[in-house]
N, CA and C atoms of all chains as a GROMACS GRO file, in nm:
protein
  657
    1ASP      N    1   8.768  11.177   6.595
    1ASP     CA    2   8.774  11.044   6.606
    1ASP      C    3   8.864  11.015   6.709
    2THR      N    4   8.810  10.940   6.769
    2THR     CA    5   8.950  10.846   6.864
    2THR      C    6   9.026  10.799   6.845
    3GLY      N    7   9.159  10.809   6.852
    3GLY     CA    8   9.288  10.769   6.822
    3GLY      C    9   9.321  10.611   6.858
    4VAL      N   10   9.417  10.545   6.853
    4VAL     CA   11   9.436  10.431   6.909
    4VAL      C   12   9.454  10.500   7.123
    5THR      N   13   9.392  10.359   7.132
    5THR     CA   14   9.422  10.373   7.297
    5THR      C   15   9.447  10.280   7.318
    6GLN      N   16   9.557  10.300   7.450
    6GLN     CA   17   9.616  10.177   7.514
    6GLN      C   18   9.600  10.190   7.661
    7SER      N   19   9.619  10.095   7.759
    7SER     CA   20   9.566  10.050   7.893
    7SER      C   21   9.677   9.938   7.955
    8PRO      N   22   9.722   9.931   8.077
    8PRO     CA   23   9.716  10.086   8.156
    8PRO      C   24   9.798  10.174   8.074
    9THR      N   25   9.802  10.276   8.167
    9THR     CA   26   9.918  10.387   8.107
    9THR      C   27  10.070  10.373   8.182
   10HIS      N   28  10.070  10.284   8.306
   10HIS     CA   29  10.139  10.306   8.346
   10HIS      C   30  10.177  10.139   8.459
   11LEU      N   31  10.270  10.081   8.464
   11LEU     CA   32  10.210   9.934   8.514
   11LEU      C   33  10.364   9.895   8.605
   12ILE      N   34  10.384   9.851   8.692
   12ILE     CA   35  10.469   9.762   8.801
   12ILE      C   36  10.452   9.683   8.855
   13LYS      N   37  10.611   9.614   8.810
   13LYS     CA   38  10.550   9.444   8.831
   13LYS      C   39  10.690   9.337   8.865
   14THR      N   40  10.648   9.280   8.906
   14THR     CA   41  10.792   9.218   8.994
   14THR      C   42  10.844   9.110   8.918
   15ARG      N   43  10.988   9.072   8.889
   15ARG     CA   44  11.025   8.994   8.844
   15ARG      C   45  10.970   8.831   8.811
   16GLY      N   46  10.908   8.772   8.735
   16GLY     CA   47  10.864   8.636   8.738
   16GLY      C   48  10.721   8.640   8.676
   17GLN      N   49  10.641   8.805   8.743
   17GLN     CA   50  10.561   8.814   8.660
   17GLN      C   51  10.506   8.809   8.589
   18GLN      N   52  10.382   8.797   8.539
   18GLN     CA   53  10.346   8.833   8.402
   18GLN      C   54  10.258   8.929   8.354
   19VAL      N   55  10.218   9.011   8.287
   19VAL     CA   56  10.150   9.105   8.248
   19VAL      C   57  10.049   9.124   8.093
   20THR      N   58   9.966   9.171   8.105
   20THR     CA   59   9.872   9.187   8.005
   20THR      C   60   9.869   9.331   7.937
   21LEU      N   61   9.887   9.412   7.877
   21LEU     CA   62   9.884   9.472   7.815
   21LEU      C   63   9.739   9.496   7.700
   22ARG      N   64   9.669   9.624   7.708
   22ARG     CA   65   9.565   9.648   7.618
   22ARG      C   66   9.604   9.747   7.460
   23CYS      N   67   9.525   9.732   7.384
   23CYS     CA   68   9.563   9.844   7.270
   23CYS      C   69   9.394   9.840   7.199
   24SER      N   70   9.336   9.966   7.165
   24SER     CA   71   9.210   9.931   7.088
   24SER      C   72   9.283  10.004   6.960
   25PRO      N   73   9.220   9.969   6.850
   25PRO     CA   74   9.296  10.060   6.712
   25PRO      C   75   9.164  10.173   6.692
   26ILE      N   76   9.220  10.224   6.614
   26ILE     CA   77   9.139  10.364   6.554
   26ILE      C   78   9.009  10.266   6.459
   27SER      N   79   8.911  10.358   6.459
   27SER     CA   80   8.792  10.292   6.389
   27SER      C   81   8.792  10.258   6.250
   28GLY      N   82   8.779  10.126   6.241
   28GLY     CA   83   8.802  10.118   6.104
   28GLY      C   84   8.905  10.011   6.047
   29HIS      N   85   8.996  10.072   6.126
   29HIS     CA   86   9.142  10.007   6.138
   29HIS      C   87   9.164   9.835   6.184
   30LYS      N   88   9.198   9.717   6.076
   30LYS     CA   89   9.176   9.603   6.106
   30LYS      C   90   9.297   9.581   6.140
   31SER      N   91   9.449   9.658   6.166
   31SER     CA   92   9.550   9.582   6.178
   31SER      C   93   9.644   9.664   6.329
   32VAL      N   94   9.666   9.603   6.412
   32VAL     CA   95   9.768   9.649   6.534
   32VAL      C   96   9.864   9.592   6.542
   33SER      N   97   9.969   9.632   6.560
   33SER     CA   98  10.110   9.574   6.620
   33SER      C   99  10.176   9.665   6.746
   34TRP      N  100  10.307   9.567   6.722
   34TRP     CA  101  10.302   9.614   6.899
   34TRP      C  102  10.453   9.660   6.856
   35TYR      N  103  10.492   9.711   6.944
   35TYR     CA  104  10.656   9.775   6.967
   35TYR      C  105  10.722   9.763   7.129
   36GLN      N  106  10.821   9.754   7.081
   36GLN     CA  107  10.868   9.803   7.217
   36GLN      C  108  10.981   9.889   7.230
   37GLN      N  109  10.984   9.996   7.343
   37GLN     CA  110  11.099  10.084   7.332
   37GLN      C  111  11.168  10.117   7.452
   38VAL      N  112  11.275  10.031   7.431
   38VAL     CA  113  11.359  10.089   7.573
   38VAL      C  114  11.455  10.228   7.513
   39LEU      N  115  11.471  10.260   7.682
   39LEU     CA  116  11.497  10.416   7.699
   39LEU      C  117  11.644  10.428   7.586
   40GLY      N  118  11.615  10.538   7.526
   40GLY     CA  119  11.760  10.572   7.437
   40GLY      C  120  11.762  10.493   7.309
   41GLN      N  121  11.642  10.465   7.283
   41GLN     CA  122  11.661  10.360   7.148
   41GLN      C  123  11.512  10.428   7.040
   42GLY      N  124  11.508  10.320   6.917
   42GLY     CA  125  11.411  10.357   6.861
   42GLY      C  126  11.321  10.178   6.887
   43PRO      N  127  11.214  10.241   6.880
   43PRO     CA  128  11.120  10.094   6.889
   43PRO      C  129  11.111  10.023   6.796
   44GLN      N  130  11.090   9.868   6.835
   44GLN     CA  131  11.162   9.762   6.831
   44GLN      C  132  11.008   9.714   6.824
   45PHE      N  133  10.970   9.627   6.674
   45PHE     CA  134  10.848   9.567   6.623
   45PHE      C  135  10.887   9.381   6.703
   46ILE      N  136  10.762   9.350   6.790
   46ILE     CA  137  10.664   9.264   6.837
   46ILE      C  138  10.649   9.179   6.763
   47PHE      N  139  10.497   9.231   6.699
   47PHE     CA  140  10.376   9.146   6.645
   47PHE      C  141  10.296   9.247   6.579
   48GLN      N  142  10.269   9.187   6.390
   48GLN     CA  143  10.124   9.269   6.399
   48GLN      C  144  10.054   9.143   6.346
   49TYR      N  145   9.952   9.248   6.419
   49TYR     CA  146   9.805   9.142   6.360
   49TYR      C  147   9.723   9.203   6.254
   50TYR      N  148   9.688   9.153   6.152
   50TYR     CA  149   9.544   9.180   6.059
   50TYR      C  150   9.470   9.075   6.070
   51GLU      N  151   9.300   9.121   6.064
   51GLU     CA  152   9.205   9.034   6.083
   51GLU      C  153   9.190   8.896   6.168
   52LYS      N  154   9.244   8.960   6.305
   52LYS     CA  155   9.287   8.794   6.382
   52LYS      C  156   9.389   8.716   6.391
   53GLU      N  157   9.475   8.750   6.267
   53GLU     CA  158   9.555   8.672   6.227
   53GLU      C  159   9.703   8.765   6.214
   54GLU      N  160   9.780   8.669   6.344
   54GLU     CA  161   9.944   8.704   6.331
   54GLU      C  162  10.012   8.719   6.149
   55ARG      N  163  10.036   8.834   6.126
   55ARG     CA  164  10.098   8.849   5.962
   55ARG      C  165  10.268   8.892   6.053
   56GLY      N  166  10.327   8.906   6.144
   56GLY     CA  167  10.463   8.931   6.150
   56GLY      C  168  10.524   8.895   6.253
   57ARG      N  169  10.594   8.877   6.315
   57ARG     CA  170  10.634   8.810   6.411
   57ARG      C  171  10.782   8.912   6.436
   58GLY      N  172  10.855   8.983   6.503
   58GLY     CA  173  11.013   9.023   6.551
   58GLY      C  174  11.085   8.942   6.635
   59ASN      N  175  11.185   8.979   6.672
   59ASN     CA  176  11.239   8.868   6.729
   59ASN      C  177  11.250   8.905   6.888
   60PHE      N  178  11.194   8.803   6.898
   60PHE     CA  179  11.147   8.835   7.046
   60PHE      C  180  11.156   8.679   7.095
   61PRO      N  181  11.126   8.652   7.263
   61PRO     CA  182  11.172   8.510   7.258
   61PRO      C  183  10.997   8.486   7.287
   62ASP      N  184  10.974   8.327   7.318
   62ASP     CA  185  10.800   8.324   7.322
   62ASP      C  186  10.760   8.362   7.480
   63ARG      N  187  10.815   8.421   7.521
   63ARG     CA  188  10.757   8.493   7.650
   63ARG      C  189  10.677   8.592   7.603
   64PHE      N  190  10.651   8.630   7.489
   64PHE     CA  191  10.546   8.744   7.479
   64PHE      C  192  10.461   8.610   7.395
   65SER      N  193  10.330   8.688   7.403
   65SER     CA  194  10.227   8.681   7.284
   65SER      C  195  10.148   8.762   7.291
   66ALA      N  196  10.020   8.763   7.147
   66ALA     CA  197   9.948   8.825   7.153
   66ALA      C  198   9.821   8.798   7.079
   67ARG      N  199   9.700   8.837   7.140
   67ARG     CA  200   9.599   8.822   7.040
   67ARG      C  201   9.522   8.933   6.976
   68GLN      N  202   9.471   8.915   6.865
   68GLN     CA  203   9.334   9.004   6.847
   68GLN      C  204   9.195   8.939   6.852
   69PHE      N  205   9.114   9.042   6.868
   69PHE     CA  206   8.999   8.974   6.904
   69PHE      C  207   8.867   9.036   6.772
   70PRO      N  208   8.770   8.962   6.814
   70PRO     CA  209   8.668   9.004   6.686
   70PRO      C  210   8.672   9.136   6.653
   71ASN      N  211   8.673   9.228   6.739
   71ASN     CA  212   8.693   9.398   6.740
   71ASN      C  213   8.798   9.493   6.706
   72TYR      N  214   8.864   9.395   6.701
   72TYR     CA  215   9.018   9.439   6.646
   72TYR      C  216   9.094   9.479   6.740
   73SER      N  217   9.050   9.517   6.867
   73SER     CA  218   9.149   9.520   6.979
   73SER      C  219   9.224   9.442   6.987
   74SER      N  220   9.332   9.444   7.048
   74SER     CA  221   9.425   9.340   7.126
   74SER      C  222   9.481   9.362   7.221
   75GLU      N  223   9.529   9.263   7.267
   75GLU     CA  224   9.623   9.225   7.382
   75GLU      C  225   9.740   9.143   7.398
   76LEU      N  226   9.856   9.236   7.423
   76LEU     CA  227   9.993   9.166   7.464
   76LEU      C  228  10.003   9.104   7.611
   77ASN      N  229  10.096   8.948   7.605
   77ASN     CA  230  10.122   8.924   7.726
   77ASN      C  231  10.262   8.918   7.709
   78VAL      N  232  10.321   8.932   7.828
   78VAL     CA  233  10.453   8.906   7.894
   78VAL      C  234  10.473   8.807   7.961
   79ASN      N  235  10.481   8.687   7.977
   79ASN     CA  236  10.557   8.546   8.088
   79ASN      C  237  10.664   8.567   8.152
   80ALA      N  238  10.681   8.522   8.253
   80ALA     CA  239  10.775   8.566   8.336
   80ALA      C  240  10.890   8.676   8.322
   81LEU      N  241  10.828   8.791   8.383
   81LEU     CA  242  10.880   8.959   8.333
   81LEU      C  243  10.986   8.937   8.409
   82LEU      N  244  11.157   8.957   8.301
   82LEU     CA  245  11.256   8.970   8.353
   82LEU      C  246  11.292   9.128   8.354
   83LEU      N  247  11.410   9.190   8.446
   83LEU     CA  248  11.427   9.313   8.459
   83LEU      C  249  11.431   9.426   8.290
   84GLY      N  250  11.503   9.342   8.205
   84GLY     CA  251  11.522   9.341   8.068
   84GLY      C  252  11.374   9.404   7.993
   85ASP      N  253  11.247   9.341   8.064
   85ASP     CA  254  11.163   9.398   7.993
   85ASP      C  255  11.093   9.529   8.016
   86SER      N  256  11.122   9.607   8.102
   86SER     CA  257  11.154   9.761   8.114
   86SER      C  258  11.136   9.844   8.035
   87ALA      N  259  11.023   9.894   7.975
   87ALA     CA  260  11.059   9.980   7.849
   87ALA      C  261  10.905   9.992   7.835
   88LEU      N  262  10.870  10.112   7.722
   88LEU     CA  263  10.767  10.174   7.680
   88LEU      C  264  10.694  10.105   7.549
   89TYR      N  265  10.584  10.043   7.578
   89TYR     CA  266  10.490   9.900   7.521
   89TYR      C  267  10.440  10.072   7.429
   90LEU      N  268  10.484  10.013   7.283
   90LEU     CA  269  10.366  10.132   7.211
   90LEU      C  270  10.262   9.982   7.116
   91CYS      N  271  10.171  10.068   7.081
   91CYS     CA  272  10.061  10.006   6.977
   91CYS      C  273  10.011  10.063   6.903
   92ALA      N  274   9.999   9.994   6.752
   92ALA     CA  275   9.975  10.080   6.663
   92ALA      C  276   9.881  10.048   6.591
   93SER      N  277   9.786  10.147   6.469
   93SER     CA  278   9.661  10.046   6.451
   93SER      C  279   9.714  10.098   6.325
   94SER      N  280   9.648  10.024   6.207
   94SER     CA  281   9.636  10.113   6.046
   94SER      C  282   9.558  10.001   5.974
   95SER      N  283   9.468  10.107   5.870
   95SER     CA  284   9.418  10.034   5.799
   95SER      C  285   9.444   9.968   5.662
   96THR      N  286   9.567   9.936   5.624
   96THR     CA  287   9.633   9.831   5.530
   96THR      C  288   9.733   9.729   5.602
   97GLY      N  289   9.798   9.782   5.679
   97GLY     CA  290   9.933   9.717   5.735
   97GLY      C  291  10.053   9.860   5.736
   98TYR      N  292  10.029   9.964   5.632
   98TYR     CA  293  10.141   9.992   5.630
   98TYR      C  294  10.150  10.139   5.692
   99GLU      N  295  10.127  10.244   5.634
   99GLU     CA  296  10.088  10.383   5.751
   99GLU      C  297  10.050  10.326   5.866
  100GLN      N  298  10.128  10.377   5.996
  100GLN     CA  299  10.087  10.352   6.114
  100GLN      C  300  10.029  10.431   6.200
  101TYR      N  301   9.930  10.402   6.304
  101TYR     CA  302   9.919  10.594   6.412
  101TYR      C  303   9.964  10.474   6.556
  102PHE      N  304  10.024  10.551   6.604
  102PHE     CA  305  10.070  10.464   6.767
  102PHE      C  306   9.971  10.561   6.853
  103GLY      N  307   9.928  10.494   6.985
  103GLY     CA  308   9.890  10.507   7.083
  103GLY      C  309   9.984  10.568   7.158
  104PRO      N  310   9.970  10.596   7.310
  104PRO     CA  311  10.039  10.721   7.360
  104PRO      C  312  10.133  10.592   7.476
  105GLY      N  313  10.145  10.483   7.408
  105GLY     CA  314  10.234  10.382   7.490
  105GLY      C  315  10.119  10.322   7.667
  106THR      N  316  10.220  10.240   7.735
  106THR     CA  317  10.212  10.158   7.828
  106THR      C  318  10.336  10.160   7.863
  107ARG      N  319  10.402  10.189   8.000
  107ARG     CA  320  10.523  10.218   8.050
  107ARG      C  321  10.561  10.109   8.142
  108LEU      N  322  10.618  10.027   8.143
  108LEU     CA  323  10.657   9.869   8.215
  108LEU      C  324  10.720   9.921   8.300
  109THR      N  325  10.707   9.866   8.411
  109THR     CA  326  10.847   9.860   8.479
  109THR      C  327  10.878   9.730   8.594
  110VAL      N  328  10.976   9.710   8.552
  110VAL     CA  329  10.996   9.499   8.634
  110VAL      C  330  11.131   9.596   8.738
  111THR      N  331  11.068   9.538   8.844
  111THR     CA  332  11.138   9.537   8.978
  111THR      C  333  11.178   9.407   9.006
  112GLY      N  334  11.791   9.262   5.834
  112GLY     CA  335  11.674   9.332   5.805
  112GLY      C  336  11.692   9.464   5.778
  113ILE      N  337  11.596   9.517   5.758
  113ILE     CA  338  11.658   9.625   5.682
  113ILE      C  339  11.714   9.748   5.773
  114GLN      N  340  11.818   9.783   5.737
  114GLN     CA  341  11.869   9.894   5.806
  114GLN      C  342  11.819  10.053   5.824
  115VAL      N  343  11.862  10.135   5.888
  115VAL     CA  344  11.870  10.236   5.922
  115VAL      C  345  11.890  10.340   5.957
  116GLU      N  346  11.983  10.445   5.906
  116GLU     CA  347  12.050  10.551   6.000
  116GLU      C  348  12.025  10.659   5.937
  117GLN      N  349  12.023  10.747   6.082
  117GLN     CA  350  11.951  10.910   6.121
  117GLN      C  351  12.075  10.941   6.164
  118SER      N  352  12.065  11.136   6.084
  118SER     CA  353  12.166  11.158   6.147
  118SER      C  354  12.151  11.356   6.132
  119PRO      N  355  12.172  11.423   6.187
  119PRO     CA  356  12.256  11.390   6.316
  119PRO      C  357  12.184  11.279   6.408
  120PRO      N  358  12.286  11.301   6.515
  120PRO     CA  359  12.187  11.188   6.677
  120PRO      C  360  12.139  11.314   6.702
  121ASP      N  361  12.180  11.439   6.725
  121ASP     CA  362  12.183  11.584   6.842
  121ASP      C  363  12.204  11.696   6.738
  122LEU      N  364  12.085  11.750   6.756
  122LEU     CA  365  12.049  11.883   6.693
  122LEU      C  366  12.058  12.014   6.809
  123ILE      N  367  12.112  12.128   6.842
  123ILE     CA  368  12.074  12.236   6.944
  123ILE      C  369  12.076  12.359   6.797
  124LEU      N  370  11.931  12.400   6.833
  124LEU     CA  371  11.920  12.529   6.723
  124LEU      C  372  11.834  12.635   6.770
  125GLN      N  373  11.897  12.719   6.736
  125GLN     CA  374  11.806  12.919   6.777
  125GLN      C  375  11.723  12.848   6.738
  126GLU      N  376  11.571  12.937   6.798
  126GLU     CA  377  11.435  13.004   6.771
  126GLU      C  378  11.469  13.033   6.638
  127GLY      N  379  11.410  12.999   6.548
  127GLY     CA  380  11.375  13.066   6.423
  127GLY      C  381  11.462  13.050   6.266
  128ALA      N  382  11.557  12.920   6.318
  128ALA     CA  383  11.663  12.854   6.283
  128ALA      C  384  11.611  12.778   6.190
  129ASN      N  385  11.678  12.728   6.054
  129ASN     CA  386  11.625  12.614   5.988
  129ASN      C  387  11.713  12.499   6.012
  130SER      N  388  11.630  12.336   5.973
  130SER     CA  389  11.735  12.212   5.987
  130SER      C  390  11.670  12.130   5.884
  131THR      N  391  11.811  12.025   5.911
  131THR     CA  392  11.749  11.911   5.810
  131THR      C  393  11.788  11.819   5.846
  132LEU      N  394  11.731  11.713   5.866
  132LEU     CA  395  11.780  11.533   5.943
  132LEU      C  396  11.769  11.471   5.806
  133ARG      N  397  11.853  11.414   5.859
  133ARG     CA  398  11.856  11.294   5.723
  133ARG      C  399  11.844  11.125   5.776
  134CYS      N  400  11.781  11.066   5.657
  134CYS     CA  401  11.748  10.891   5.688
  134CYS      C  402  11.801  10.803   5.573
  135ASN      N  403  11.903  10.703   5.607
  135ASN     CA  404  11.935  10.661   5.545
  135ASN      C  405  11.883  10.507   5.541
  136PHE      N  406  11.861  10.412   5.430
  136PHE     CA  407  11.839  10.302   5.458
  136PHE      C  408  11.874  10.216   5.344
  137SER      N  409  11.887  10.098   5.402
  137SER     CA  410  11.973   9.987   5.317
  137SER      C  411  11.891   9.918   5.206
  138ASP      N  412  11.766   9.929   5.185
  138ASP     CA  413  11.707   9.827   5.052
  138ASP      C  414  11.613   9.890   5.006
  139SER      N  415  11.544   9.881   4.949
  139SER     CA  416  11.428   9.901   4.910
  139SER      C  417  11.315   9.961   4.990
  140VAL      N  418  11.201   9.975   4.974
  140VAL     CA  419  11.074  10.031   5.107
  140VAL      C  420  11.002  10.045   5.031
  141ASN      N  421  10.904  10.006   5.134
  141ASN     CA  422  10.751  10.039   5.034
  141ASN      C  423  10.638  10.142   5.165
  142ASN      N  424  10.727  10.170   5.231
  142ASN     CA  425  10.709  10.199   5.340
  142ASN      C  426  10.772  10.331   5.422
  143LEU      N  427  10.794  10.419   5.425
  143LEU     CA  428  10.861  10.521   5.507
  143LEU      C  429  10.786  10.626   5.576
  144GLN      N  430  10.799  10.651   5.714
  144GLN     CA  431  10.724  10.768   5.804
  144GLN      C  432  10.824  10.842   5.870
  145TRP      N  433  10.776  10.919   5.944
  145TRP     CA  434  10.831  11.026   6.017
  145TRP      C  435  10.769  11.049   6.146
  146PHE      N  436  10.820  11.059   6.253
  146PHE     CA  437  10.728  11.036   6.348
  146PHE      C  438  10.810  11.182   6.446
  147HIS      N  439  10.759  11.243   6.529
  147HIS     CA  440  10.836  11.300   6.644
  147HIS      C  441  10.756  11.272   6.752
  148GLN      N  442  10.857  11.189   6.869
  148GLN     CA  443  10.823  11.149   6.980
  148GLN      C  444  10.774  11.221   7.085
  149ASN      N  445  10.681  11.251   7.143
  149ASN     CA  446  10.666  11.401   7.224
  149ASN      C  447  10.743  11.330   7.378
  150PRO      N  448  10.768  11.490   7.500
  150PRO     CA  449  10.792  11.405   7.622
  150PRO      C  450  10.790  11.252   7.676
  151TRP      N  451  10.604  11.290   7.662
  151TRP     CA  452  10.530  11.208   7.712
  151TRP      C  453  10.559  11.030   7.635
  152GLY      N  454  10.622  11.017   7.515
  152GLY     CA  455  10.664  10.914   7.460
  152GLY      C  456  10.567  10.878   7.343
  153GLN      N  457  10.475  10.965   7.347
  153GLN     CA  458  10.393  10.916   7.211
  153GLN      C  459  10.442  10.979   7.102
  154LEU      N  460  10.438  10.860   6.998
  154LEU     CA  461  10.465  10.899   6.845
  154LEU      C  462  10.393  10.991   6.764
  155ILE      N  463  10.393  11.132   6.715
  155ILE     CA  464  10.296  11.172   6.627
  155ILE      C  465  10.360  11.152   6.505
  156ASN      N  466  10.249  11.131   6.404
  156ASN     CA  467  10.295  11.119   6.244
  156ASN      C  468  10.299  11.254   6.162
  157LEU      N  469  10.436  11.280   6.138
  157LEU     CA  470  10.409  11.321   6.045
  157LEU      C  471  10.423  11.355   5.935
  158PHE      N  472  10.434  11.226   5.886
  158PHE     CA  473  10.480  11.240   5.716
  158PHE      C  474  10.453  11.076   5.719
  159TYR      N  475  10.405  11.038   5.573
  159TYR     CA  476  10.399  10.873   5.506
  159TYR      C  477  10.433  10.968   5.361
  160ILE      N  478  10.598  10.897   5.375
  160ILE     CA  479  10.628  10.954   5.271
  160ILE      C  480  10.717  10.840   5.166
  161PRO      N  481  10.670  10.737   5.150
  161PRO     CA  482  10.778  10.620   5.080
  161PRO      C  483  10.865  10.660   4.975
  162SER      N  484  10.816  10.816   4.897
  162SER     CA  485  10.859  10.834   4.744
  162SER      C  486  10.807  11.006   4.747
  163GLY      N  487  10.871  11.039   4.691
  163GLY     CA  488  10.841  11.215   4.666
  163GLY      C  489  10.844  11.334   4.781
  164THR      N  490  10.780  11.438   4.763
  164THR     CA  491  10.774  11.586   4.852
  164THR      C  492  10.624  11.545   4.888
  165LYS      N  493  10.647  11.631   5.026
  165LYS     CA  494  10.524  11.664   5.068
  165LYS      C  495  10.546  11.792   5.170
  166GLN      N  496  10.455  11.866   5.244
  166GLN     CA  497  10.475  11.971   5.277
  166GLN      C  498  10.363  11.977   5.390
  167ASN      N  499  10.444  11.971   5.546
  167ASN     CA  500  10.333  12.046   5.584
  167ASN      C  501  10.325  12.099   5.696
  168GLY      N  502  10.296  12.264   5.667
  168GLY     CA  503  10.322  12.397   5.756
  168GLY      C  504  10.461  12.422   5.743
  169ARG      N  505  10.547  12.459   5.840
  169ARG     CA  506  10.681  12.438   5.885
  169ARG      C  507  10.720  12.336   5.807
  170LEU      N  508  10.730  12.193   5.849
  170LEU     CA  509  10.749  12.105   5.777
  170LEU      C  510  10.753  12.036   5.671
  171SER      N  511  10.883  11.994   5.608
  171SER     CA  512  10.831  11.891   5.486
  171SER      C  513  10.953  11.799   5.463
  172ALA      N  514  10.933  11.730   5.362
  172ALA     CA  515  10.972  11.593   5.339
  172ALA      C  516  11.015  11.539   5.243
  173THR      N  517  11.102  11.488   5.160
  173THR     CA  518  11.119  11.402   5.052
  173THR      C  519  11.247  11.338   5.061
  174THR      N  520  11.145  11.185   5.018
  174THR     CA  521  11.224  11.053   4.968
  174THR      C  522  11.268  11.036   4.832
  175VAL      N  523  11.393  10.993   4.825
  175VAL     CA  524  11.425  10.939   4.713
  175VAL      C  525  11.472  10.814   4.691
  176ALA      N  526  11.366  10.719   4.682
  176ALA     CA  527  11.356  10.623   4.701
  176ALA      C  528  11.495  10.539   4.622
  177THR      N  529  11.528  10.586   4.533
  177THR     CA  530  11.634  10.504   4.437
  177THR      C  531  11.762  10.550   4.528
  178GLU      N  532  11.788  10.635   4.546
  178GLU     CA  533  11.924  10.682   4.631
  178GLU      C  534  11.892  10.628   4.765
  179ARG      N  535  11.735  10.569   4.830
  179ARG     CA  536  11.760  10.535   4.967
  179ARG      C  537  11.778  10.597   5.037
  180TYR      N  538  11.699  10.750   5.080
  180TYR     CA  539  11.744  10.843   5.131
  180TYR      C  540  11.617  10.924   5.142
  181SER      N  541  11.629  10.990   5.303
  181SER     CA  542  11.482  11.068   5.326
  181SER      C  543  11.548  11.201   5.386
  182LEU      N  544  11.464  11.308   5.350
  182LEU     CA  545  11.546  11.469   5.418
  182LEU      C  546  11.436  11.481   5.483
  183LEU      N  547  11.415  11.518   5.606
  183LEU     CA  548  11.273  11.640   5.682
  183LEU      C  549  11.341  11.774   5.732
  184TYR      N  550  11.298  11.817   5.707
  184TYR     CA  551  11.315  12.010   5.683
  184TYR      C  552  11.239  12.055   5.789
  185ILE      N  553  11.283  12.134   5.889
  185ILE     CA  554  11.238  12.181   5.965
  185ILE      C  555  11.257  12.317   5.965
  186SER      N  556  11.200  12.437   5.934
  186SER     CA  557  11.210  12.575   5.877
  186SER      C  558  11.115  12.648   6.027
  187SER      N  559  11.198  12.754   6.013
  187SER     CA  560  11.147  12.859   6.127
  187SER      C  561  11.151  12.791   6.283
  188SER      N  562  11.253  12.727   6.311
  188SER     CA  563  11.232  12.606   6.453
  188SER      C  564  11.153  12.684   6.550
  189GLN      N  565  11.095  12.624   6.629
  189GLN     CA  566  10.987  12.686   6.778
  189GLN      C  567  11.018  12.594   6.857
  190THR      N  568  11.052  12.664   6.967
  190THR     CA  569  11.056  12.555   7.091
  190THR      C  570  10.987  12.445   7.115
  191THR      N  571  10.894  12.432   7.064
  191THR     CA  572  10.811  12.295   7.080
  191THR      C  573  10.835  12.191   6.946
  192ASP      N  574  10.914  12.245   6.882
  192ASP     CA  575  10.984  12.167   6.821
  192ASP      C  576  11.038  12.057   6.840
  193SER      N  577  11.094  12.084   6.999
  193SER     CA  578  11.196  12.007   7.012
  193SER      C  579  11.165  11.878   7.097
  194GLY      N  580  11.217  11.740   7.125
  194GLY     CA  581  11.206  11.591   7.051
  194GLY      C  582  11.301  11.554   6.999
  195VAL      N  583  11.232  11.403   6.994
  195VAL     CA  584  11.310  11.298   6.880
  195VAL      C  585  11.274  11.275   6.787
  196TYR      N  586  11.373  11.292   6.658
  196TYR     CA  587  11.246  11.215   6.564
  196TYR      C  588  11.301  11.120   6.516
  197PHE      N  589  11.211  11.085   6.451
  197PHE     CA  590  11.242  10.931   6.398
  197PHE      C  591  11.186  10.860   6.267
  198CYS      N  592  11.260  10.802   6.225
  198CYS     CA  593  11.268  10.782   6.073
  198CYS      C  594  11.227  10.636   6.084
  199ALA      N  595  11.136  10.568   6.022
  199ALA     CA  596  11.090  10.407   6.008
  199ALA      C  597  11.031  10.344   5.866
  200VAL      N  598  11.100  10.269   5.845
  200VAL     CA  599  11.031  10.174   5.706
  200VAL      C  600  11.033  10.064   5.715
  201SER      N  601  10.971  10.051   5.582
  201SER     CA  602  10.939   9.869   5.595
  201SER      C  603  10.958   9.813   5.476
  202SER      N  604  10.995   9.699   5.444
  202SER     CA  605  11.030   9.673   5.313
  202SER      C  606  10.944   9.540   5.247
  203ASN      N  607  10.916   9.438   5.264
  203ASN     CA  608  10.837   9.387   5.158
  203ASN      C  609  10.749   9.280   5.307
  204ASP      N  610  10.737   9.313   5.429
  204ASP     CA  611  10.638   9.300   5.499
  204ASP      C  612  10.605   9.392   5.634
  205TYR      N  613  10.578   9.412   5.700
  205TYR     CA  614  10.456   9.500   5.756
  205TYR      C  615  10.539   9.576   5.835
  206LYS      N  616  10.647   9.533   5.924
  206LYS     CA  617  10.707   9.548   6.032
  206LYS      C  618  10.800   9.711   6.011
  207LEU      N  619  10.750   9.833   6.042
  207LEU     CA  620  10.862   9.946   6.097
  207LEU      C  621  10.967   9.907   6.146
  208SER      N  622  11.059   9.965   6.083
  208SER     CA  623  11.194   9.920   6.142
  208SER      C  624  11.249  10.054   6.180
  209PHE      N  625  11.298  10.142   6.297
  209PHE     CA  626  11.270  10.253   6.308
  209PHE      C  627  11.474  10.287   6.306
  210GLY      N  628  11.518  10.405   6.290
  210GLY     CA  629  11.624  10.443   6.344
  210GLY      C  630  11.681  10.490   6.488
  211ALA      N  631  11.799  10.501   6.485
  211ALA     CA  632  11.831  10.543   6.703
  211ALA      C  633  11.759  10.702   6.627
  212GLY      N  634  11.735  10.795   6.577
  212GLY     CA  635  11.650  10.892   6.626
  212GLY      C  636  11.727  11.006   6.612
  213THR      N  637  11.692  11.146   6.595
  213THR     CA  638  11.753  11.239   6.619
  213THR      C  639  11.708  11.353   6.732
  214THR      N  640  11.789  11.385   6.809
  214THR     CA  641  11.742  11.427   6.946
  214THR      C  642  11.774  11.610   6.890
  215VAL      N  643  11.631  11.684   6.860
  215VAL     CA  644  11.639  11.796   6.880
  215VAL      C  645  11.619  11.919   6.930
  216THR      N  646  11.679  11.984   6.974
  216THR     CA  647  11.687  12.128   7.115
  216THR      C  648  11.666  12.232   7.059
  217VAL      N  649  11.591  12.263   7.073
  217VAL     CA  650  11.517  12.455   6.994
  217VAL      C  651  11.535  12.488   7.093
  218ARG      N  652  11.627  12.618   7.137
  218ARG     CA  653  11.644  12.698   7.228
  218ARG      C  654  11.561  12.859   7.209
  219ALA      N  655  11.544  12.888   7.322
  219ALA     CA  656  11.431  13.057   7.280
  219ALA      C  657  11.514  13.145   7.267
   0.00000   0.00000   0.00000
């Protein structure tokens, strides 16, 4: 079975730009969550979607938004990028919303 | 939100040694997972263990939910066990709250 996939693997953007990250969950999983991991820290929760509806949101500004599509894949959008948005962005999928399986991540660098 | 503390922050082992990693959490939980983060950043699932004891090869884990802690045991450590180990929990919602991790270095 294919695990969680994310694209792109790496991304370099300039301050003020916008970025879209993509995630495909494990087949059969209806829940997708997004996490941000800054170097040296544990991941921080951004969003969870279940059956295409937002089920939870972490303490992130409105510049961060996400959506889930009918095939359960998801996109994370970040507008007006700041240097502090440089991080590893992790996507996780779950069949129930509880036990979560993570993808390889997208490493975003903002210059 | 729920607080998660992991100890020790760093652990250096000789190959073949045994070790115990600890995770304390501040509230009752309905989900607790242990992960190993590889050098490329991917989080590898080790255990889903909101309570009880599980074993998988040289790794085992125990969660005592009533006392709000979990332990991860690594036996006969190998160099491939090196990396960062995270404990993550969720309470009455679905978001995982992570600890700061334990960095394990296994020397040959």
